[in-house]
LUMNURO-389786 format. One record per residue (C-alpha): x, y, z; residue number from 1; residue in one letter. Coordinates in steps of 0.2 Angstrom, whole numbers, plus 5000, padded with zeros to 4 digits. Layout:
{{X; Y; Z}; NUM; "A"},
...
END
This chain:
{{5000; 5000; 5000}; 1; "M"},
{{5006; 5017; 4996}; 2; "A"},
{{5000; 5034; 5001}; 3; "V"},
{{5004; 5049; 4989}; 4; "R"},
{{5014; 5063; 4995}; 5; "V"},
{{5000; 5075; 4990}; 6; "G"},
{{4988; 5066; 5002}; 7; "D"},
{{4998; 5072; 5017}; 8; "V"},
{{4998; 5090; 5022}; 9; "C"},
{{5008; 5098; 5037}; 10; "E"},
{{5001; 5111; 5049}; 11; "T"},
{{5010; 5121; 5063}; 12; "E"},
{{5004; 5117; 5081}; 13; "L"},
{{5012; 5123; 5098}; 14; "P"},
{{5027; 5114; 5103}; 15; "P"},
{{5028; 5100; 5116}; 16; "L"},
{{5031; 5105; 5134}; 17; "A"},
{{5050; 5107; 5138}; 18; "G"},
{{5054; 5109; 5120}; 19; "A"},
{{5053; 5127; 5119}; 20; "G"},
{{5039; 5137; 5110}; 21; "R"},
{{5044; 5134; 5092}; 22; "G"},
{{5032; 5127; 5080}; 23; "P"},
{{5029; 5108; 5078}; 24; "R"},
{{5022; 5098; 5064}; 25; "T"},
{{5007; 5086; 5064}; 26; "L"},
{{5003; 5075; 5049}; 27; "R"},
{{4985; 5075; 5043}; 28; "R"},
{{4978; 5065; 5029}; 29; "V"},
{{4966; 5072; 5016}; 30; "R"},
{{4953; 5062; 5007}; 31; "S"},
{{4964; 5049; 4997}; 32; "S"},
{{4956; 5041; 4982}; 33; "S"},
{{4972; 5030; 4981}; 34; "T"},
{{4969; 5023; 4999}; 35; "L"},
{{4950; 5022; 4996}; 36; "F"},
{{4953; 5012; 4980}; 37; "G"},
{{4966; 5001; 4988}; 38; "Y"},
{{4954; 4996; 5002}; 39; "L"},
{{4939; 4994; 4991}; 40; "L"},
{{4948; 4983; 4979}; 41; "R"},
{{4954; 4971; 4993}; 42; "G"},
{{4936; 4971; 5001}; 43; "L"},
{{4928; 4967; 4984}; 44; "S"},
{{4939; 4953; 4980}; 45; "V"},
{{4937; 4945; 4997}; 46; "N"},
{{4918; 4947; 4997}; 47; "C"},
{{4917; 4940; 4979}; 48; "L"},
{{4927; 4924; 4984}; 49; "L"},
{{4917; 4922; 5000}; 50; "A"},
{{4900; 4924; 4990}; 51; "F"},
{{4906; 4910; 4978}; 52; "L"},
{{4911; 4899; 4992}; 53; "I"},
{{4895; 4901; 5001}; 54; "L"},
{{4885; 4897; 4985}; 55; "E"},
{{4896; 4882; 4981}; 56; "A"},
{{4894; 4874; 4998}; 57; "V"},
{{4875; 4877; 4997}; 58; "Q"},
{{4874; 4871; 4979}; 59; "G"},
{{4882; 4854; 4985}; 60; "V"},
{{4870; 4852; 4999}; 61; "I"},
{{4855; 4857; 4988}; 62; "L"},
{{4860; 4845; 4975}; 63; "T"},
{{4862; 4830; 4986}; 64; "V"},
{{4845; 4834; 4994}; 65; "R"},
{{4836; 4836; 4978}; 66; "A"},
{{4843; 4821; 4970}; 67; "T"},
{{4838; 4810; 4985}; 68; "E"},
{{4821; 4818; 4987}; 69; "A"},
{{4816; 4816; 4969}; 70; "Y"},
{{4827; 4802; 4963}; 71; "S"},
{{4830; 4811; 4946}; 72; "F"},
{{4846; 4815; 4937}; 73; "D"},
{{4855; 4831; 4941}; 74; "I"},
{{4849; 4839; 4924}; 75; "L"},
{{4831; 4837; 4928}; 76; "I"},
{{4832; 4845; 4945}; 77; "V"},
{{4845; 4859; 4939}; 78; "F"},
{{4831; 4872; 4937}; 79; "P"},
{{4826; 4869; 4955}; 80; "I"},
{{4844; 4871; 4961}; 81; "L"},
{{4846; 4887; 4951}; 82; "V"},
{{4831; 4895; 4959}; 83; "R"},
{{4837; 4889; 4976}; 84; "A"},
{{4853; 4898; 4973}; 85; "F"},
{{4845; 4914; 4968}; 86; "L"},
{{4833; 4913; 4983}; 87; "Q"},
{{4848; 4910; 4995}; 88; "A"},
{{4856; 4927; 4990}; 89; "I"},
{{4845; 4935; 5003}; 90; "T"},
{{4857; 4929; 5017}; 91; "Y"},
{{4872; 4924; 5006}; 92; "S"},
{{4875; 4943; 5002}; 93; "L"},
{{4877; 4950; 5020}; 94; "P"},
{{4886; 4935; 5026}; 95; "L"},
{{4899; 4936; 5011}; 96; "S"},
{{4901; 4955; 5015}; 97; "L"},
{{4905; 4950; 5033}; 98; "L"},
{{4917; 4937; 5028}; 99; "F"},
{{4926; 4949; 5016}; 100; "G"},
{{4927; 4964; 5028}; 101; "A"},
{{4934; 4953; 5043}; 102; "S"},
{{4947; 4945; 5032}; 103; "L"},
{{4953; 4961; 5025}; 104; "L"},
{{4954; 4969; 5042}; 105; "A"},
{{4964; 4953; 5048}; 106; "G"},
{{4976; 4955; 5034}; 107; "R"},
{{4979; 4973; 5037}; 108; "L"},
{{4982; 4970; 5055}; 109; "N"},
{{4994; 4955; 5052}; 110; "A"},
{{5004; 4965; 5039}; 111; "D"},
{{5005; 4980; 5050}; 112; "R"},
{{4996; 4991; 5038}; 113; "E"},
{{4984; 4997; 5051}; 114; "V"},
{{4999; 5004; 5061}; 115; "L"},
{{5005; 5012; 5045}; 116; "A"},
{{4988; 5020; 5042}; 117; "L"},
{{4987; 5027; 5060}; 118; "R"},
{{5005; 5034; 5058}; 119; "S"},
{{5000; 5044; 5043}; 120; "F"},
{{4985; 5051; 5053}; 121; "G"},
{{4971; 5040; 5044}; 122; "V"},
{{4956; 5041; 5055}; 123; "S"},
{{4944; 5025; 5058}; 124; "P"},
{{4931; 5034; 5048}; 125; "L"},
{{4942; 5036; 5032}; 126; "Q"},
{{4948; 5018; 5034}; 127; "A"},
{{4930; 5012; 5035}; 128; "S"},
{{4923; 5022; 5020}; 129; "L"},
{{4926; 5008; 5008}; 130; "P"},
{{4916; 4995; 5018}; 131; "A"},
{{4902; 5009; 5021}; 132; "L"},
{{4901; 5013; 5002}; 133; "A"},
{{4901; 4995; 4996}; 134; "L"},
{{4888; 4990; 5009}; 135; "G"},
{{4877; 5005; 5005}; 136; "A"},
{{4877; 5001; 4986}; 137; "A"},
{{4873; 4983; 4989}; 138; "L"},
{{4860; 4987; 5001}; 139; "T"},
{{4850; 4995; 4987}; 140; "I"},
{{4852; 4980; 4976}; 141; "G"},
{{4848; 4968; 4991}; 142; "A"},
{{4831; 4977; 4994}; 143; "H"},
{{4826; 4975; 4976}; 144; "F"},
{{4831; 4957; 4977}; 145; "L"},
{{4822; 4954; 4994}; 146; "N"},
{{4806; 4963; 4988}; 147; "S"},
{{4804; 4956; 4970}; 148; "H"},
{{4816; 4942; 4965}; 149; "W"},
{{4818; 4931; 4981}; 150; "A"},
{{4799; 4930; 4984}; 151; "P"},
{{4796; 4924; 4966}; 152; "A"},
{{4810; 4911; 4968}; 153; "M"},
{{4803; 4905; 4984}; 154; "R"},
{{4786; 4902; 4976}; 155; "Y"},
{{4794; 4893; 4961}; 156; "A"},
{{4803; 4882; 4973}; 157; "N"},
{{4787; 4878; 4983}; 158; "R"},
{{4780; 4872; 4966}; 159; "N"},
{{4794; 4861; 4962}; 160; "A"},
{{4782; 4846; 4960}; 161; "E"},
{{4773; 4855; 4946}; 162; "T"},
{{4789; 4858; 4937}; 163; "M"},
{{4794; 4840; 4938}; 164; "I"},
{{4777; 4834; 4933}; 165; "L"},
{{4777; 4846; 4918}; 166; "N"},
{{4794; 4838; 4913}; 167; "N"},
{{4788; 4820; 4915}; 168; "L"},
{{4790; 4816; 4897}; 169; "G"},
{{4808; 4823; 4896}; 170; "Y"},
{{4817; 4813; 4909}; 171; "L"},
{{4829; 4804; 4897}; 172; "G"},
{{4831; 4785; 4901}; 173; "E"},
{{4832; 4777; 4918}; 174; "G"},
{{4825; 4765; 4930}; 175; "W"},
{{4815; 4765; 4946}; 176; "N"},
{{4807; 4782; 4944}; 177; "L"},
{{4798; 4787; 4960}; 178; "E"},
{{4789; 4803; 4964}; 179; "F"},
{{4776; 4808; 4977}; 180; "R"},
{{4764; 4823; 4975}; 181; "S"},
{{4748; 4828; 4985}; 182; "S"},
{{4744; 4811; 4991}; 183; "G"},
{{4748; 4803; 4974}; 184; "M"},
{{4763; 4791; 4972}; 185; "S"},
{{4770; 4787; 4955}; 186; "L"},
{{4783; 4774; 4951}; 187; "W"},
{{4790; 4767; 4934}; 188; "A"},
{{4802; 4752; 4933}; 189; "R"},
{{4809; 4759; 4917}; 190; "H"},
{{4807; 4775; 4907}; 191; "Y"},
{{4814; 4781; 4891}; 192; "D"},
{{4808; 4799; 4886}; 193; "G"},
{{4789; 4799; 4886}; 194; "P"},
{{4788; 4780; 4886}; 195; "T"},
{{4785; 4771; 4903}; 196; "L"},
{{4786; 4753; 4907}; 197; "E"},
{{4778; 4745; 4922}; 198; "D"},
{{4770; 4761; 4928}; 199; "F"},
{{4761; 4762; 4945}; 200; "F"},
{{4750; 4776; 4952}; 201; "I"},
{{4743; 4775; 4970}; 202; "G"},
{{4731; 4788; 4977}; 203; "V"},
{{4727; 4787; 4996}; 204; "G"},
{{4711; 4791; 5004}; 205; "K"},
{{4716; 4810; 5005}; 206; "N"},
{{4721; 4810; 4987}; 207; "G"},
{{4715; 4823; 4975}; 208; "P"},
{{4704; 4813; 4963}; 209; "S"},
{{4698; 4796; 4957}; 210; "L"},
{{4709; 4787; 4945}; 211; "L"},
{{4694; 4783; 4934}; 212; "V"},
{{4677; 4791; 4932}; 213; "S"},
{{4664; 4788; 4946}; 214; "N"},
{{4652; 4778; 4935}; 215; "D"},
{{4666; 4765; 4930}; 216; "V"},
{{4672; 4764; 4948}; 217; "A"},
{{4655; 4760; 4955}; 218; "K"},
{{4654; 4744; 4944}; 219; "T"},
{{4668; 4736; 4954}; 220; "V"},
{{4668; 4729; 4971}; 221; "E"},
{{4685; 4729; 4980}; 222; "S"},
{{4682; 4731; 4999}; 223; "P"},
{{4700; 4725; 5004}; 224; "S"},
{{4710; 4737; 4993}; 225; "Y"},
{{4714; 4755; 4993}; 226; "A"},
{{4715; 4765; 4977}; 227; "Q"},
{{4730; 4759; 4966}; 228; "Y"},
{{4734; 4758; 4947}; 229; "L"},
{{4747; 4747; 4938}; 230; "F"},
{{4750; 4748; 4920}; 231; "A"},
{{4762; 4737; 4909}; 232; "K"},
{{4766; 4752; 4897}; 233; "R"},
{{4762; 4770; 4895}; 234; "G"},
{{4767; 4786; 4886}; 235; "S"},
{{4767; 4804; 4892}; 236; "V"},
{{4760; 4819; 4883}; 237; "A"},
{{4755; 4837; 4886}; 238; "R"},
{{4737; 4840; 4886}; 239; "G"},
{{4729; 4850; 4872}; 240; "K"},
{{4714; 4862; 4872}; 241; "G"},
{{4705; 4861; 4888}; 242; "K"},
{{4719; 4850; 4895}; 243; "R"},
{{4733; 4862; 4891}; 244; "A"},
{{4737; 4863; 4910}; 245; "E"},
{{4737; 4844; 4912}; 246; "Q"},
{{4749; 4829; 4909}; 247; "I"},
{{4741; 4815; 4900}; 248; "V"},
{{4746; 4797; 4902}; 249; "L"},
{{4741; 4784; 4889}; 250; "N"},
{{4742; 4768; 4898}; 251; "L"},
{{4741; 4750; 4892}; 252; "E"},
{{4737; 4734; 4902}; 253; "G"},
{{4730; 4743; 4917}; 254; "V"},
{{4725; 4735; 4933}; 255; "S"},
{{4715; 4746; 4945}; 256; "L"},
{{4712; 4742; 4963}; 257; "F"},
{{4702; 4753; 4975}; 258; "F"},
{{4691; 4754; 4990}; 259; "D"},
{{4672; 4753; 4989}; 260; "E"},
{{4671; 4764; 5004}; 261; "D"},
{{4682; 4777; 4996}; 262; "F"},
{{4671; 4777; 4981}; 263; "I"},
{{4655; 4779; 4991}; 264; "E"},
{{4663; 4794; 5000}; 265; "G"},
{{4667; 4802; 4983}; 266; "M"},
{{4649; 4800; 4978}; 267; "G"},
{{4643; 4808; 4994}; 268; "K"},
{{4655; 4823; 4990}; 269; "R"},
{{4648; 4825; 4973}; 270; "Y"},
{{4631; 4825; 4980}; 271; "A"},
{{4636; 4839; 4993}; 272; "A"},
{{4643; 4848; 4978}; 273; "D"},
{{4626; 4848; 4969}; 274; "G"},
{{4631; 4834; 4957}; 275; "K"},
{{4624; 4817; 4955}; 276; "K"},
{{4636; 4802; 4960}; 277; "P"},
{{4638; 4797; 4942}; 278; "G"},
{{4640; 4815; 4935}; 279; "E"},
{{4656; 4820; 4928}; 280; "K"},
{{4666; 4834; 4938}; 281; "S"},
{{4677; 4846; 4929}; 282; "M"},
{{4689; 4846; 4944}; 283; "D"},
{{4692; 4827; 4943}; 284; "D"},
{{4707; 4824; 4932}; 285; "P"},
{{4704; 4806; 4932}; 286; "G"},
{{4687; 4808; 4925}; 287; "D"},
{{4691; 4806; 4906}; 288; "V"},
{{4681; 4804; 4891}; 289; "Q"},
{{4692; 4790; 4884}; 290; "S"},
{{4689; 4778; 4899}; 291; "A"},
{{4682; 4762; 4891}; 292; "P"},
{{4664; 4758; 4894}; 293; "P"},
{{4667; 4740; 4900}; 294; "G"},
{{4678; 4734; 4915}; 295; "A"},
{{4679; 4716; 4920}; 296; "S"},
{{4680; 4711; 4938}; 297; "A"},
{{4693; 4698; 4942}; 298; "N"},
{{4692; 4690; 4959}; 299; "F"},
{{4679; 4703; 4964}; 300; "M"},
{{4693; 4716; 4968}; 301; "Q"},
{{4702; 4721; 4952}; 302; "R"},
{{4697; 4731; 4937}; 303; "A"},
{{4706; 4728; 4921}; 304; "Y"},
{{4708; 4740; 4906}; 305; "F"},
{{4717; 4736; 4890}; 306; "E"},
{{4719; 4755; 4887}; 307; "R"},
{{4716; 4770; 4899}; 308; "L"},
{{4720; 4788; 4897}; 309; "E"},
{{4724; 4796; 4914}; 310; "F"},
{{4726; 4815; 4916}; 311; "A"},
{{4737; 4823; 4930}; 312; "I"},
{{4734; 4841; 4935}; 313; "V"},
{{4750; 4847; 4942}; 314; "P"},
{{4746; 4855; 4959}; 315; "P"},
{{4749; 4874; 4962}; 316; "V"},
{{4751; 4880; 4979}; 317; "R"},
{{4743; 4896; 4985}; 318; "D"},
{{4755; 4911; 4988}; 319; "K"},
{{4759; 4916; 5006}; 320; "T"},
{{4765; 4933; 5011}; 321; "V"},
{{4783; 4927; 5009}; 322; "K"},
{{4780; 4923; 4991}; 323; "D"},
{{4773; 4939; 4986}; 324; "M"},
{{4782; 4954; 4978}; 325; "S"},
{{4782; 4971; 4985}; 326; "A"},
{{4767; 4976; 4976}; 327; "G"},
{{4757; 4960; 4979}; 328; "E"},
{{4762; 4961; 4998}; 329; "L"},
{{4756; 4979; 4999}; 330; "S"},
{{4739; 4975; 4991}; 331; "L"},
{{4737; 4960; 5003}; 332; "E"},
{{4741; 4971; 5018}; 333; "T"},
{{4728; 4983; 5013}; 334; "S"},
{{4715; 4969; 5010}; 335; "N"},
{{4719; 4962; 5027}; 336; "R"},
{{4717; 4978; 5035}; 337; "L"},
{{4700; 4981; 5027}; 338; "E"},
{{4695; 4964; 5033}; 339; "R"},
{{4701; 4968; 5051}; 340; "L"},
{{4691; 4984; 5051}; 341; "R"},
{{4675; 4974; 5046}; 342; "K"},
{{4678; 4960; 5059}; 343; "V"},
{{4680; 4973; 5073}; 344; "R"},
{{4663; 4979; 5070}; 345; "S"},
{{4657; 4962; 5076}; 346; "T"},
{{4658; 4954; 5093}; 347; "S"},
{{4667; 4938; 5088}; 348; "D"},
{{4683; 4939; 5098}; 349; "S"},
{{4691; 4924; 5089}; 350; "K"},
{{4688; 4931; 5072}; 351; "A"},
{{4695; 4948; 5078}; 352; "I"},
{{4711; 4939; 5084}; 353; "D"},
{{4713; 4929; 5068}; 354; "D"},
{{4711; 4944; 5057}; 355; "A"},
{{4722; 4954; 5068}; 356; "D"},
{{4736; 4941; 5068}; 357; "G"},
{{4735; 4939; 5049}; 358; "Q"},
{{4736; 4958; 5046}; 359; "Y"},
{{4752; 4960; 5058}; 360; "W"},
{{4760; 4945; 5050}; 361; "Y"},
{{4759; 4954; 5033}; 362; "A"},
{{4765; 4970; 5040}; 363; "V"},
{{4780; 4961; 5049}; 364; "T"},
{{4785; 4953; 5032}; 365; "E"},
{{4787; 4970; 5024}; 366; "I"},
{{4799; 4976; 5038}; 367; "H"},
{{4808; 4959; 5039}; 368; "R"},
{{4813; 4962; 5021}; 369; "R"},
{{4819; 4979; 5025}; 370; "L"},
{{4829; 4973; 5040}; 371; "S"},
{{4839; 4959; 5030}; 372; "I"},
{{4842; 4972; 5017}; 373; "S"},
{{4850; 4984; 5030}; 374; "L"},
{{4860; 4970; 5037}; 375; "A"},
{{4869; 4971; 5020}; 376; "T"},
{{4876; 4988; 5026}; 377; "L"},
{{4878; 4984; 5045}; 378; "C"},
{{4887; 4967; 5043}; 379; "F"},
{{4903; 4973; 5033}; 380; "P"},
{{4904; 4989; 5043}; 381; "L"},
{{4904; 4981; 5060}; 382; "C"},
{{4915; 4967; 5054}; 383; "A"},
{{4928; 4979; 5048}; 384; "F"},
{{4927; 4989; 5064}; 385; "L"},
{{4929; 4973; 5074}; 386; "V"},
{{4944; 4969; 5064}; 387; "G"},
{{4952; 4986; 5067}; 388; "L"},
{{4949; 4984; 5085}; 389; "S"},
{{4957; 4967; 5087}; 390; "V"},
{{4976; 4970; 5087}; 391; "S"},
{{4983; 4953; 5083}; 392; "S"},
{{4995; 4946; 5071}; 393; "A"},
{{4983; 4932; 5068}; 394; "N"},
{{4974; 4935; 5051}; 395; "R"},
{{4959; 4924; 5056}; 396; "L"},
{{4956; 4931; 5073}; 397; "L"},
{{4945; 4946; 5067}; 398; "P"},
{{4935; 4933; 5056}; 399; "F"},
{{4931; 4922; 5070}; 400; "F"},
{{4927; 4936; 5082}; 401; "V"},
{{4915; 4944; 5069}; 402; "S"},
{{4907; 4927; 5065}; 403; "M"},
{{4903; 4924; 5083}; 404; "I"},
{{4897; 4941; 5088}; 405; "V"},
{{4889; 4949; 5073}; 406; "I"},
{{4877; 4935; 5067}; 407; "P"},
{{4872; 4931; 5085}; 408; "T"},
{{4867; 4949; 5089}; 409; "L"},
{{4858; 4951; 5073}; 410; "Y"},
{{4848; 4935; 5073}; 411; "F"},
{{4844; 4936; 5091}; 412; "L"},
{{4837; 4953; 5089}; 413; "G"},
{{4828; 4949; 5073}; 414; "E"},
{{4819; 4934; 5081}; 415; "M"},
{{4814; 4945; 5096}; 416; "L"},
{{4808; 4959; 5084}; 417; "G"},
{{4799; 4947; 5073}; 418; "N"},
{{4789; 4940; 5089}; 419; "Y"},
{{4785; 4958; 5095}; 420; "L"},
{{4780; 4964; 5077}; 421; "A"},
{{4768; 4950; 5074}; 422; "T"},
{{4760; 4955; 5091}; 423; "K"},
{{4757; 4972; 5083}; 424; "G"},
{{4771; 4981; 5093}; 425; "I"},
{{4778; 4994; 5082}; 426; "S"},
{{4785; 4983; 5068}; 427; "P"},
{{4795; 4997; 5060}; 428; "F"},
{{4806; 4998; 5075}; 429; "A"},
{{4805; 4981; 5083}; 430; "T"},
{{4809; 4972; 5067}; 431; "Q"},
{{4825; 4982; 5066}; 432; "Q"},
{{4831; 4977; 5084}; 433; "I"},
{{4845; 4966; 5076}; 434; "G"},
{{4852; 4981; 5065}; 435; "N"},
{{4850; 4993; 5080}; 436; "I"},
{{4861; 4981; 5091}; 437; "L"},
{{4874; 4981; 5077}; 438; "L"},
{{4874; 5000; 5076}; 439; "C"},
{{4877; 5001; 5094}; 440; "V"},
{{4891; 4989; 5093}; 441; "L"},
{{4898; 4999; 5078}; 442; "G"},
{{4897; 5015; 5088}; 443; "A"},
{{4906; 5008; 5103}; 444; "V"},
{{4920; 5001; 5092}; 445; "L"},
{{4921; 5017; 5082}; 446; "F"},
{{4923; 5028; 5098}; 447; "V"},
{{4936; 5017; 5105}; 448; "G"},
{{4946; 5018; 5089}; 449; "L"},
{{4945; 5037; 5088}; 450; "C"},
{{4951; 5038; 5106}; 451; "R"},
{{4965; 5026; 5103}; 452; "G"},
{{4975; 5015; 5115}; 453; "P"},
{{4976; 5021; 5133}; 454; "R"},
{{4990; 5021; 5144}; 455; "G"},
END
């Protein structure tokens, strides 16, 4: 590191005691672009490396979990991993800045560069300006990510089942395909593109639909079996027309097993919906027009079809407040406030408590996003001040001290603030408790650095 001569000026001050009254010289540093660029460059490199390492570690963990959960090749679950990486930036960004700032401060201490800066009269504020500038710039980007990008990625990841079902015909070739979704189990012994061999579908009593139409199902008695379907062969195709949102399976050699009590329960549900037990339902993906008119009963428990077309409707989860963009969340908050005002006009205390909790939960989410965005500024600034305050030749000591102190203070304050905010206690202030604690820590360290060592 080098400080240009033009960055140092001399001023005349009264002489020290016992040295006469002649003038003495005190060095004072002007604002140095060279020093600022030097520290900013080192900070940026450290933060970038820390960010890449965090994403790589998280990528390995997510890859293992995804491949184990879905039993698919990595290329199939790759879109899920990409969206998970993007969602993880919410916390990876402030943590990488913390790592980078603490490592930079540790290097400056170990190389005696902090001592050199002090000897030139560089103040703690001037040394901390690069961390302050980088954190402030990234805070703006983090707030945009947390308000628009991360919620969309989170919602997409919650609907990963839909993505996999939509790509059911593009899995390549493999064996023992297994997938579970909304009470439905799918298994295929062998798959090659859209072609399936020995295909199994099981729907529990809480499953979304019947595997065949209610009329066909009522012709078979099977009191000892739940609802299962096994096919020798099959092919996958995307639905057309009214079935554009469905995945259509064209199955051959189909054996169907189901529970008569379950069929009767479905008939009662249709009746409650205003339909006759044999009437077709538009929300029943298994109620297909191509179901054969005849079904033979073998051993009083199995229905057999030479060919059967079965449609799967990929499930789509409803958005929660954490999945909403800033505009959607603002509108949802206004709607919940309006519902709360209407409910308060009644005497139903339980309904009032529920509406009140839902409203403050939405408000808390708004300020939670602001809190984690501001942490992008507080984390590196506090880490750098901690590093300047720890006088040690050990490069990693500031890193470990920062890792222990800063996340602990922030997340403890964030959890406390989240609890108080959901109770309606000033969410704007309480949700920022973690950042307030970091600001107090930074102020104490900054005052200590300005005063310098005592004794």
